[in-house]
N, C-alpha and C positions, 0 to 999 in steps of 0.2 A: 824095041827092046832097049836101045841105048837111051832113049828118052826117060824111061822109068829109072834106070840106073843113075842118070844125071840128076833127076829130081830127088831121089833118095840121098845122093851125095850132097846136094845143095842143102837139103833139110838138116842132115847130120852136121854139116859145116856151120850152119846158122845156130844150131843148138849148142855146139861146142864153143862157138864164139861168145854166145850169151853166158854160158857157165864161166868161161875164162874171164870175161869182163867183170862178172860178179866177184870172182875170187880176187882179182886185182883191186877192186873197190874195197874189199875187206882188208887187204894188206895195207892199202893207203890209209884207211881209217885207224888201223892198229898203230901204224907209224905215227900218225897224228897224235894219238893218245900218249905214246911214249915221248914224243917231242914236248908236248904240253906238260907232262909230268916232270920232265927234266927242267923245263923253264920255271915251273912253280917251285920245285925243290930248290933251285938256285936262288930264287928271290927270297924264299923263307930262310935259307942258309945265310944270306946276306943281311937279313933283318929288314928288308925293304917291303913294307906293307903295301905301298902303292904299286910297286912292281908286281907283287903277288896278285893284287886285284886286277891289274891289266892282264896278267898271264891267265887268270881264271876266265876271262872273257873269251879266250881261244879254245876252251874246252868244247868238244863236240856236243851238240844238243842232246839232252837226255842222259848225259853221263854223270857218274858220281866220282867225287874226288875224296880220297882218304889220305889224311896227313898224320903221320906218326913220328915222334921224335924219341930217341933213346940213345943214351951214352954219347952224346955229342954228334949224332947223325940225324938227319931228317929223311924220311922215306915217304914219297908221294906215289899213290897209285890211282890211275884214272881208268875207270871201267865203264864200258858202254855195251849195250845190246843192239844188234842190228838184225832186223827180220830179213830173212832170205827166202822169200816165197813160202812154200809149204814145209820147208825144212825147219821152220821154227826159228827162235832167236839164236843168234850166234853171239856169244859173249867174248868181247875183245878187251884186253887189259894191257896197259902200258905203265911201267913204273920206273922210278929213278931214286937214287939214294946219294945224298951229298953230305959232307961234313958241315956242321954249324961253324960259322966264323967265330973267332975269339970274341968273347964278350956278349954273344947272343944267347939269351935264355932259352931253355927248352920249353916247348909248349905242353 
């Protein structure tokens, strides 16, 4: 009797650990999107095209980068979709908004 209970407990624990590790992976990916969006936005705000190109190399694979400037501000949004088994794609978004430095034209 104890053997069956132990086996069920181990299976449930393994399933829970798998789900939690997947969730942690999604959180890390979203944080990466937000960090890269901030880096790209800062480089655009400074007017550093080479720095922007370097920052874009850090975008997660398969992601899209949207850049918008308005009223002296630049807003960068990095969006990616992560498949999570049969649950379908999970869309993760990170964005940042920084002011354009003096003398930098709006795009």
